[in-house]
C-alpha positions as CSV (number, residue, x, y, z in Angstrom):
1,M,-17.9,-14.3,1.2
2,I,-16.7,-13.5,-2.3
3,S,-17.2,-16.8,-4.2
4,Q,-17.4,-15.3,-7.7
5,L,-16.1,-12.1,-9.2
6,A,-19.4,-10.5,-10.3
7,G,-19.5,-7.3,-8.3
8,P,-21.0,-6.2,-5.0
9,A,-24.3,-7.9,-5.6
10,S,-22.6,-11.3,-5.7
11,V,-21.2,-11.1,-2.1
12,T,-23.0,-13.6,0.2
13,V,-23.2,-14.2,3.9
14,Q,-22.4,-17.7,5.0
15,D,-21.3,-19.7,8.1
16,V,-17.6,-20.6,8.0
17,A,-15.2,-22.1,10.4
18,E,-14.0,-19.8,13.2
19,P,-10.5,-18.4,12.5
20,S,-7.6,-20.0,14.5
21,A,-5.6,-17.5,16.5
22,G,-2.2,-19.3,16.3
23,G,0.4,-16.6,16.8
24,Q,-2.1,-13.9,15.9
25,V,-4.5,-11.6,17.9
26,L,-8.1,-13.0,17.8
27,I,-10.6,-10.2,17.7
28,E,-14.3,-10.1,18.2
29,V,-15.4,-7.7,15.5
30,R,-17.7,-4.9,16.6
31,A,-17.4,-2.8,13.4
32,A,-15.7,-3.2,10.0
33,G,-14.9,-0.4,7.6
34,V,-15.9,-0.6,4.0
35,C,-13.5,0.8,1.4
36,F,-13.0,1.0,-2.4
37,P,-10.5,-1.9,-2.5
38,D,-13.3,-4.1,-1.2
39,V,-15.3,-3.2,-4.2
40,L,-12.5,-3.9,-6.6
41,Q,-12.0,-7.3,-5.0
42,T,-15.6,-8.3,-5.8
43,R,-14.6,-8.0,-9.5
44,G,-11.0,-9.3,-9.2
45,L,-9.6,-5.9,-10.1
46,Y,-7.5,-5.2,-7.0
47,Q,-3.8,-5.7,-7.1
48,F,-4.1,-8.2,-4.3
49,A,-6.3,-11.1,-5.6
50,P,-6.8,-13.9,-3.1
51,A,-7.9,-17.3,-4.3
52,L,-11.7,-17.9,-4.2
53,P,-13.6,-18.1,-2.0
54,F,-12.5,-15.6,0.7
55,V,-13.9,-13.3,3.3
56,P,-13.2,-9.7,2.4
57,G,-12.8,-6.8,4.8
58,S,-9.5,-5.1,5.7
59,E,-10.2,-2.8,8.7
60,V,-11.9,-3.7,11.9
61,S,-12.4,-2.7,15.5
62,G,-13.5,-4.8,18.5
63,I,-12.4,-6.7,21.6
64,V,-9.4,-8.9,21.9
65,L,-10.4,-12.5,22.7
66,A,-6.9,-14.0,22.8
67,A,-3.4,-12.8,22.0
68,P,0.2,-14.1,22.1
69,A,1.9,-13.4,25.4
70,D,4.6,-11.2,23.8
71,S,2.2,-9.2,21.5
72,G,1.4,-6.4,23.9
73,F,-2.3,-7.2,23.8
74,A,-4.5,-9.2,26.2
75,A,-8.1,-10.4,26.3
76,G,-10.5,-7.6,26.8
77,D,-8.4,-4.9,25.1
78,R,-10.2,-2.5,22.8
79,V,-8.5,-2.3,19.5
80,A,-8.6,-1.4,15.8
81,A,-6.8,-3.5,13.3
82,F,-5.8,-3.7,9.6
83,S,-6.8,-7.3,8.9
84,V,-6.1,-7.3,5.1
85,L,-8.8,-10.0,4.7
86,G,-11.5,-11.5,6.9
87,G,-12.9,-8.4,8.5
88,F,-16.5,-8.8,7.4
89,A,-17.0,-11.6,10.0
90,E,-17.8,-12.0,13.6
91,R,-14.2,-12.8,14.4
92,V,-10.9,-12.3,12.7
93,A,-7.3,-13.2,13.5
94,V,-4.7,-10.4,12.8
95,Q,-0.9,-10.2,13.0
96,P,0.1,-8.3,16.2
97,G,1.9,-5.6,14.2
98,Q,-1.3,-4.7,12.5
99,V,-3.4,-4.3,15.7
100,F,-3.6,-0.9,17.4
101,A,-4.7,0.0,21.0
102,L,-7.6,2.4,21.0
103,P,-7.5,5.6,23.1
104,D,-10.3,5.9,25.7
105,G,-13.5,7.4,24.4
106,V,-13.2,6.3,20.8
107,G,-16.2,4.3,19.7
108,F,-16.0,1.2,17.6
109,D,-17.6,2.7,14.5
110,E,-15.0,5.6,14.4
111,A,-12.2,3.2,15.2
112,A,-13.1,0.9,12.2
113,A,-12.8,4.0,10.0
114,L,-9.1,4.6,10.9
115,P,-6.8,1.9,9.6
116,M,-7.1,2.1,5.9
117,N,-8.0,5.7,5.2
118,Y,-6.2,7.6,8.0
119,L,-2.9,5.6,7.7
120,T,-3.0,5.9,3.9
121,C,-3.5,9.7,4.2
122,D,-0.9,10.0,6.9
123,F,1.6,8.3,4.6
124,A,0.5,10.5,1.7
125,L,0.7,13.9,3.5
126,R,3.4,13.4,6.1
127,V,5.8,11.0,4.3
128,R,5.3,11.3,0.6
129,A,4.4,15.0,0.4
130,G,6.3,16.3,3.4
131,M,3.4,18.6,4.2
132,A,4.4,21.7,6.2
133,P,2.2,24.0,8.3
134,G,0.8,26.9,6.3
135,E,0.6,25.0,3.0
136,T,-2.6,24.7,1.1
137,V,-4.0,21.3,0.4
138,L,-6.8,20.6,-2.1
139,V,-8.7,17.3,-1.6
140,H,-10.6,15.6,-4.4
141,G,-13.5,13.2,-3.5
142,A,-13.6,15.2,-0.2
143,A,-16.8,13.7,1.1
144,G,-15.6,10.1,0.9
145,G,-13.6,8.0,3.4
146,I,-10.2,9.0,2.0
147,G,-11.3,12.6,1.4
148,T,-12.6,13.2,5.0
149,A,-9.4,11.6,6.4
150,A,-7.2,13.8,4.3
151,I,-9.1,16.9,5.3
152,Q,-8.7,16.2,9.0
153,L,-5.1,15.1,8.9
154,A,-4.1,18.1,6.7
155,R,-6.0,20.5,9.0
156,A,-4.4,18.9,12.1
157,G,-1.0,19.4,10.5
158,G,-1.6,23.2,10.1
159,A,-2.6,23.3,6.5
160,R,-5.4,25.2,4.8
161,V,-7.8,22.8,3.2
162,I,-9.8,23.3,0.0
163,A,-12.3,20.5,-0.6
164,V,-13.7,19.5,-4.0
165,V,-17.2,18.0,-4.1
166,S,-19.9,17.0,-6.6
167,S,-23.1,17.9,-4.7
168,A,-24.6,19.9,-2.0
169,D,-24.9,17.0,0.5
170,K,-21.2,16.3,0.0
171,D,-20.4,19.9,0.5
172,A,-21.9,19.6,4.0
173,V,-19.9,16.5,4.8
174,A,-16.7,18.1,3.7
175,R,-17.4,21.2,5.9
176,S,-18.2,19.0,8.9
177,A,-14.9,17.2,8.4
178,G,-13.1,20.5,8.8
179,A,-12.5,21.9,5.3
180,H,-11.8,25.6,5.3
181,E,-13.3,26.1,1.8
182,V,-15.5,23.9,-0.4
183,I,-15.7,24.2,-4.2
184,P,-17.6,22.2,-6.8
185,V,-15.7,19.8,-9.1
186,S,-16.9,21.8,-12.1
187,G,-14.4,24.6,-12.5
188,F,-12.3,23.6,-9.5
189,K,-9.1,24.7,-11.2
190,D,-10.1,28.3,-11.5
191,A,-11.8,28.3,-8.1
192,A,-8.7,27.0,-6.4
193,R,-6.5,29.6,-8.1
194,E,-8.9,32.4,-7.1
195,L,-8.9,31.2,-3.5
196,T,-5.0,31.3,-3.6
197,Q,-4.8,34.7,-5.3
198,G,-3.6,33.0,-8.5
199,R,-0.7,31.1,-6.9
200,G,-2.3,27.6,-6.9
201,V,-2.2,25.0,-4.2
202,D,0.8,23.2,-2.7
203,I,-0.6,19.7,-2.4
204,I,-3.5,17.9,-4.1
205,V,-4.9,14.6,-2.7
206,D,-6.4,12.7,-5.6
207,P,-8.2,9.4,-4.9
208,V,-10.3,9.9,-8.0
209,G,-8.1,10.1,-11.1
210,G,-9.9,10.3,-14.5
211,D,-10.5,13.5,-16.5
212,R,-9.7,16.0,-13.7
213,F,-6.0,15.0,-13.6
214,T,-4.7,17.6,-16.1
215,D,-6.6,20.4,-14.4
216,S,-5.2,19.3,-11.1
217,L,-1.7,19.8,-12.4
218,R,-2.8,23.3,-13.6
219,A,-4.1,24.1,-10.1
220,L,-0.7,23.5,-8.5
221,A,1.6,26.2,-7.3
222,P,5.3,26.0,-8.2
223,L,6.9,23.1,-6.3
224,G,3.4,21.6,-5.9
225,R,2.8,17.9,-5.4
226,L,-0.1,15.8,-6.8
227,L,-0.6,12.7,-4.6
228,V,-1.9,9.8,-6.7
229,I,-3.9,7.6,-4.2
230,G,-6.5,5.8,-6.4
231,F,-8.8,5.8,-9.4
232,T,-12.4,5.7,-8.2
233,E,-13.5,7.3,-11.4
234,G,-12.3,4.2,-13.2
235,S,-9.8,5.6,-15.8
236,I,-6.1,5.9,-15.1
237,P,-4.8,9.2,-16.4
238,E,-1.6,9.9,-18.1
239,V,0.7,12.9,-17.7
240,K,2.8,14.9,-20.2
241,V,6.0,15.2,-18.3
242,N,6.9,18.6,-19.9
243,R,4.2,20.0,-17.6
244,L,6.2,18.8,-14.6
245,L,9.4,20.3,-15.9
246,L,7.9,23.7,-16.8
247,G,6.0,24.1,-13.5
248,N,8.6,22.4,-11.2
249,L,5.8,20.0,-10.2
250,S,5.8,16.5,-8.8
251,V,3.3,13.6,-9.3
252,V,3.8,11.4,-6.3
253,G,2.6,7.8,-6.1
254,V,1.1,6.8,-2.8
255,G,1.4,3.0,-2.5
256,W,0.8,2.6,1.2
257,G,0.3,-1.1,1.1
258,A,3.4,-1.7,-1.1
259,L,5.5,0.1,1.5
260,W,4.3,-1.2,4.9
261,T,4.3,-4.8,3.8
262,Q,8.1,-4.4,3.3
263,R,8.8,-2.5,6.5
264,P,8.0,-4.3,9.7
265,G,6.9,-1.9,12.4
266,F,5.9,0.9,10.0
267,L,2.2,0.6,10.8
268,Q,2.9,1.0,14.5
269,E,5.1,4.0,13.8
270,Q,2.2,5.5,11.9
271,W,-0.3,4.7,14.7
272,A,2.0,6.4,17.2
273,A,1.8,9.5,15.0
274,I,-2.0,9.7,14.7
275,A,-3.0,8.2,18.1
276,P,-2.6,11.5,19.9
277,L,-4.7,13.2,17.3
278,V,-7.4,10.5,17.8
279,A,-7.2,10.8,21.6
280,S,-7.5,14.6,21.5
281,R,-10.3,14.4,18.9
282,A,-8.3,16.6,16.5
283,I,-9.3,13.8,14.0
284,R,-12.6,12.2,14.2
285,P,-13.8,10.0,11.4
286,V,-17.0,10.9,9.6
287,V,-19.3,7.9,9.7
288,G,-21.8,8.2,6.9
289,A,-23.9,5.1,7.4
290,T,-23.9,1.7,9.1
291,Y,-25.2,-1.6,7.8
292,P,-25.9,-5.1,9.3
293,L,-23.7,-7.9,7.9
294,A,-26.6,-9.1,5.8
295,E,-26.6,-5.8,3.9
296,V,-22.9,-5.7,3.1
297,G,-23.6,-5.9,-0.6
298,A,-25.6,-2.6,-0.3
299,A,-22.7,-0.9,1.4
300,L,-20.3,-2.0,-1.3
301,S,-22.8,-0.9,-4.0
302,A,-23.0,2.6,-2.4
303,I,-19.2,3.0,-2.8
304,D,-19.3,1.5,-6.2
305,E,-22.0,3.9,-7.4
306,R,-20.2,6.9,-5.6
307,S,-23.3,7.7,-3.6
308,A,-21.6,7.1,-0.3
309,V,-20.6,10.0,2.0
310,G,-18.2,9.7,4.9
311,K,-17.1,6.2,6.0
312,L,-19.4,3.2,5.6
313,I,-19.4,0.7,8.5
314,V,-20.7,-2.9,8.7
315,H,-21.7,-4.5,12.0
316,P,-20.9,-8.2,11.8
317,G,-22.8,-8.9,15.0
318,N,-26.1,-7.8,13.3
């Protein structure tokens, strides 16, 4: 529960009333993904600010307990879901359009890592950037949940992937996710240009923001696109638009949540696009660590302190 906006350490575990299914799909949660918006919610800094108190957690996987007859789901189905709220609990009720059937062989931990990060990155690369096979994609924060998702989706789409990391252990994670090359954040602009024979990269995935933004623009090739996904560094950068004009560059906002909430059926369209990649194991989420529900504050703190690698998972049944 988030009962006060005092950061990850203030999150508590409590007994609450079981959610009512109504016209929703009731899910027994086996795993819940932890993401940066969860951290922002503990301080009231996310654009979606529910009334206190509330149960956080936006992405889950588990077993359907009950579902409307016309939902396409039935008790016993294995699913992932984008719950928006309520995911850090033993059970959650989710609208049918936000529930996704799992391919055989996909474990619950991996499944819980899919809804937020992979659907965001699918929207970023496929829809907003129009990524084409043979393009070069540079990924900031490449060892995190968004970063590893972007690496795998870009590679699955036929792109060359350059990962930017801040430490040796994160280098290993980015490589295991499928990056073709890995470079340190210090001097990344020059390294990226050297790897592309001076041309620059076609697309940059940026969930970090902050001071590296200007050098990201300088690392782009002509007609390059910089995808603005978030600001985990804390500061929101500004751009001098003459740089865009002179380089024929684009800074592209990736407001996944703002779009799908206005387009019924969009999430299912996205799931249809990535489900074959999940089933074939072309994309396979990198799970960095798992936590029992009692330690959800520690999981949130790891993301807050930028020490997390891969996707962090909470097990509400523990």
